[in-house]
VEXLUM-648718 format. One line per field, with one value per residue (C-alpha): residue number from 1; x, y, z. Coordinates in nm, 2 decimals. Layout:
nr [NUM, ...]
px [X, ...]
py [Y, ...]
pz [Z, ...]
# end
This chain:
nr [1, 2, 3, 4, 5, 6, 7, 8, 9, 10, 11, 12, 13, 14, 15, 16, 17, 18, 19, 20, 21, 22, 23, 24, 25, 26, 27, 28, 29, 30, 31, 32, 33, 34, 35, 36, 37, 38, 39, 40, 41, 42, 43, 44, 45, 46, 47, 48, 49, 50, 51, 52, 53, 54, 55, 56, 57, 58, 59, 60, 61, 62, 63, 64, 65, 66, 67, 68, 69, 70, 71, 72, 73, 74, 75, 76, 77, 78, 79, 80, 81, 82, 83, 84, 85, 86, 87, 88, 89, 90, 91, 92, 93, 94, 95, 96, 97, 98, 99, 100, 101, 102, 103, 104, 105, 106, 107, 108, 109, 110, 111, 112, 113, 114, 115, 116, 117, 118, 119, 120, 121, 122, 123, 124, 125, 126, 127, 128, 129, 130, 131, 132, 133, 134, 135, 136, 137, 138, 139, 140, 141, 142, 143, 144, 145, 146, 147, 148, 149, 150, 151, 152, 153, 154, 155, 156, 157, 158, 159, 160, 161, 162, 163, 164, 165, 166, 167, 168, 169, 170, 171, 172, 173, 174, 175, 176, 177, 178, 179, 180, 181, 182, 183, 184, 185, 186, 187, 188, 189, 190, 191, 192, 193, 194, 195, 196, 197, 198, 199, 200, 201, 202, 203, 204, 205, 206, 207, 208, 209, 210, 211, 212, 213, 214, 215, 216, 217, 218, 219, 220, 221, 222, 223, 224, 225, 226, 227, 228, 229, 230, 231, 232, 233, 234, 235, 236, 237, 238, 239, 240, 241, 242, 243, 244, 245, 246, 247, 248, 249, 250, 251, 252, 253, 254, 255, 256, 257, 258, 259, 260, 261, 262, 263, 264, 265, 266]
px [13.27, 13.52, 13.45, 13.61, 13.62, 13.60, 13.69, 13.81, 14.20, 14.15, 14.16, 13.81, 13.70, 13.94, 13.96, 13.56, 13.54, 13.81, 13.61, 13.33, 13.56, 13.65, 13.34, 13.27, 13.65, 13.49, 13.15, 13.44, 13.49, 13.77, 13.82, 14.07, 14.07, 14.07, 14.27, 14.43, 14.79, 14.72, 14.36, 14.53, 14.66, 14.43, 14.49, 14.47, 14.63, 14.72, 14.58, 14.75, 14.56, 14.65, 14.51, 14.43, 14.21, 14.61, 14.72, 14.47, 14.51, 14.65, 14.44, 14.06, 14.23, 14.18, 13.82, 13.48, 13.08, 12.98, 13.30, 13.47, 13.24, 13.16, 13.58, 13.58, 13.34, 13.48, 13.81, 13.56, 13.42, 13.76, 13.88, 13.60, 13.60, 13.97, 13.93, 13.66, 13.90, 14.12, 13.80, 13.77, 14.14, 14.11, 13.86, 13.98, 14.32, 14.20, 13.87, 13.63, 13.28, 13.12, 13.19, 13.09, 13.17, 13.21, 12.91, 13.11, 13.32, 13.04, 12.99, 13.17, 12.91, 12.87, 13.18, 13.01, 12.75, 12.83, 13.06, 12.72, 12.91, 12.68, 12.75, 12.63, 12.70, 12.83, 12.82, 13.13, 13.05, 12.69, 12.47, 12.30, 11.91, 11.85, 11.48, 11.39, 11.22, 11.48, 11.76, 12.07, 12.32, 12.56, 12.32, 12.19, 11.85, 11.60, 11.36, 11.06, 10.77, 10.56, 10.56, 10.75, 11.07, 11.04, 11.06, 11.36, 11.53, 11.48, 11.60, 11.97, 11.93, 11.94, 12.23, 12.42, 12.39, 12.53, 12.84, 12.89, 12.86, 13.18, 13.18, 13.42, 13.17, 12.88, 13.08, 13.06, 12.72, 12.67, 12.91, 12.78, 12.40, 12.27, 11.96, 12.01, 11.86, 12.17, 11.97, 11.93, 12.28, 12.09, 12.01, 12.30, 12.19, 12.24, 11.92, 12.12, 12.20, 12.29, 12.41, 12.50, 12.72, 12.47, 12.24, 11.85, 11.77, 12.05, 11.88, 11.64, 11.26, 11.13, 10.88, 11.08, 11.37, 11.37, 11.37, 11.76, 11.84, 11.97, 12.11, 12.41, 12.59, 12.89, 13.18, 13.42, 13.54, 13.86, 14.12, 14.37, 14.41, 14.73, 14.79, 14.78, 15.04, 14.85, 15.01, 14.81, 15.05, 14.97, 14.59, 14.53, 14.18, 14.05, 13.80, 13.98, 13.87, 13.87, 13.97, 13.89, 14.00, 13.86, 14.11, 14.08, 13.90, 13.71, 13.41, 13.17, 12.80, 12.54, 12.69, 12.73, 13.03, 13.17, 13.31, 12.97, 12.98, 13.19, 13.58, 13.69, 13.55, 13.80]
py [8.72, 8.52, 8.12, 7.87, 7.49, 7.24, 6.93, 6.54, 6.59, 6.27, 6.36, 6.19, 6.53, 6.76, 6.73, 6.82, 7.12, 7.26, 7.26, 7.47, 7.66, 7.79, 7.82, 8.09, 8.22, 8.29, 8.48, 8.75, 8.52, 8.48, 8.12, 7.92, 7.56, 7.56, 7.21, 7.11, 7.10, 7.13, 7.21, 7.20, 7.52, 7.68, 7.91, 7.68, 7.70, 7.34, 7.40, 7.20, 6.88, 6.53, 6.39, 6.00, 5.88, 5.85, 5.72, 5.46, 5.32, 4.95, 4.91, 4.97, 4.76, 4.47, 4.59, 4.45, 4.52, 4.76, 4.74, 4.87, 5.17, 5.25, 5.28, 5.49, 5.73, 5.71, 5.86, 6.17, 6.28, 6.25, 6.49, 6.73, 6.74, 6.81, 7.17, 7.27, 7.40, 7.58, 7.69, 8.06, 8.16, 7.97, 8.17, 8.54, 8.47, 8.35, 8.64, 8.35, 8.53, 8.15, 7.81, 7.54, 7.24, 6.83, 6.66, 6.31, 6.63, 6.48, 6.80, 7.04, 7.25, 7.24, 7.49, 7.77, 7.73, 7.77, 8.09, 8.18, 8.15, 8.12, 7.76, 7.51, 7.12, 7.05, 6.68, 6.51, 6.16, 6.04, 6.21, 6.12, 6.10, 6.10, 6.14, 5.76, 5.83, 5.68, 5.40, 5.54, 5.57, 5.32, 5.03, 4.87, 4.85, 4.86, 5.21, 5.16, 5.37, 5.10, 5.20, 4.90, 4.99, 5.37, 5.17, 5.05, 5.33, 5.52, 5.21, 5.17, 5.58, 5.51, 5.26, 5.48, 5.78, 5.54, 5.47, 5.86, 5.91, 6.04, 6.18, 6.47, 6.59, 6.55, 6.75, 7.08, 7.06, 7.07, 7.35, 7.54, 7.46, 7.32, 7.07, 6.76, 6.43, 6.21, 5.96, 6.22, 6.27, 6.53, 6.79, 7.04, 7.04, 7.41, 7.60, 7.77, 7.52, 7.13, 7.06, 6.74, 6.60, 6.35, 6.39, 6.40, 6.13, 5.88, 5.99, 5.78, 5.94, 6.15, 6.41, 6.50, 6.66, 6.98, 7.31, 7.42, 7.05, 7.08, 6.83, 7.02, 6.74, 6.66, 6.98, 6.95, 7.19, 7.00, 7.17, 7.17, 6.79, 6.62, 6.47, 6.10, 5.88, 5.63, 5.42, 5.58, 5.42, 5.05, 5.11, 4.83, 4.91, 4.59, 4.58, 4.67, 4.55, 4.84, 4.70, 4.97, 4.88, 5.19, 5.39, 5.36, 5.06, 4.75, 4.57, 4.36, 4.30, 4.15, 4.26, 4.62, 4.77, 5.13, 5.24, 5.34, 5.58, 5.79, 5.74, 5.57, 5.86, 6.11]
pz [9.67, 9.82, 9.79, 10.03, 9.89, 10.14, 9.93, 9.95, 9.85, 9.62, 9.24, 9.23, 9.41, 9.32, 8.90, 8.95, 9.26, 9.15, 8.73, 8.97, 9.09, 8.75, 8.67, 8.97, 8.85, 8.53, 8.66, 8.92, 9.24, 9.42, 9.52, 9.79, 9.84, 10.21, 10.43, 10.10, 9.94, 9.59, 9.40, 9.02, 9.03, 9.20, 9.54, 9.85, 10.22, 10.28, 10.74, 11.01, 11.02, 10.95, 10.65, 10.79, 10.46, 10.28, 10.61, 10.68, 10.25, 10.40, 10.69, 10.53, 10.19, 10.40, 10.56, 10.38, 10.34, 10.64, 10.80, 10.51, 10.48, 10.81, 10.82, 10.53, 10.66, 11.04, 10.85, 10.67, 11.00, 11.18, 10.92, 10.94, 11.32, 11.34, 11.13, 11.37, 11.58, 11.28, 11.11, 11.27, 11.18, 10.85, 10.74, 10.93, 10.75, 10.40, 10.41, 10.25, 10.25, 10.22, 10.18, 9.96, 10.09, 9.94, 10.03, 10.14, 10.39, 10.65, 10.93, 10.82, 10.79, 11.12, 11.17, 10.91, 11.09, 11.44, 11.28, 11.04, 10.73, 10.43, 10.27, 10.05, 9.92, 9.57, 9.55, 9.36, 9.44, 9.43, 9.64, 9.94, 9.97, 10.32, 10.31, 10.28, 9.90, 9.73, 9.83, 10.00, 9.72, 9.94, 9.90, 9.62, 9.71, 9.43, 9.39, 9.48, 9.63, 9.90, 10.19, 10.31, 10.08, 10.21, 10.52, 10.45, 10.30, 10.62, 10.82, 10.59, 10.67, 11.02, 11.02, 10.78, 11.06, 11.33, 11.13, 11.14, 11.47, 11.66, 11.95, 11.93, 11.69, 11.91, 12.20, 11.98, 11.89, 12.26, 12.25, 11.99, 12.12, 11.86, 11.89, 11.63, 11.51, 11.51, 11.30, 11.01, 10.87, 10.65, 10.86, 10.82, 10.46, 10.26, 10.25, 10.00, 9.74, 9.76, 9.38, 9.23, 8.94, 8.86, 8.57, 8.58, 8.37, 8.57, 8.87, 9.09, 9.03, 9.30, 9.39, 9.66, 9.63, 9.78, 9.57, 9.65, 9.53, 9.15, 8.92, 8.71, 8.53, 8.52, 8.68, 8.42, 8.19, 8.04, 8.26, 8.55, 8.52, 8.49, 8.17, 8.23, 7.99, 7.70, 7.46, 7.19, 6.91, 7.05, 6.92, 6.67, 6.59, 6.79, 7.07, 7.42, 7.74, 8.01, 8.35, 8.64, 8.99, 9.21, 9.40, 9.76, 9.81, 9.69, 9.86, 9.79, 9.95, 9.77, 9.42, 9.56, 9.46, 9.70, 9.43, 9.39, 9.69, 9.40, 9.56, 9.27, 9.05, 8.80]
# end
């Protein structure tokens, strides 16, 4: 089977997704990264779409709180929407049989749905639980199982769904004849499999994970990544301070760092 990957073109997403791809290669599948200019040495097809994420770094770095979050996820939706028209030709040219979609590539699965292509989701960043039974990972709410907490969680999901709203996406679904509950961002979650790198022991307790949802642990095989130089000779055995600044933006609201969304994961 030939598997096409749709992934954010950033190291924190490409590194784990290419590790997953190599595992699938080891099981005699072909892999190709679609709309990617590089894939750690794996086959890739760039595609003729803009990359609004890298282009907008100066603007998004000036924002904070919900404004920063809305701006960032809006860019991801824009990139997904830009794929809609070219996806049929892309899949025909590459001969892809099924897609593996980075969960943070919101609404990219709509093209697969319209074309009847099987797809699964893989969360390179923290996965999002839109059921309301656990807090959405982009917020700092504590995990509680009271009716009030579940209502709060679901209110947060609706708030996030509004950030994802995009006229081009809605027009595409109307043309495809889809009936969508736009207050539920998880309406198109794969019915085949949804994977997360988060170990089960690190996740919130919940009895409502769907049967196709799997905690796999990190996608990491020690291969494919660019070598990062480090001055090992300067180590003296004294304690080290590790300072992490993230990779895209930094914002704080109630103590929550945006990098909890995984954009700083490598």
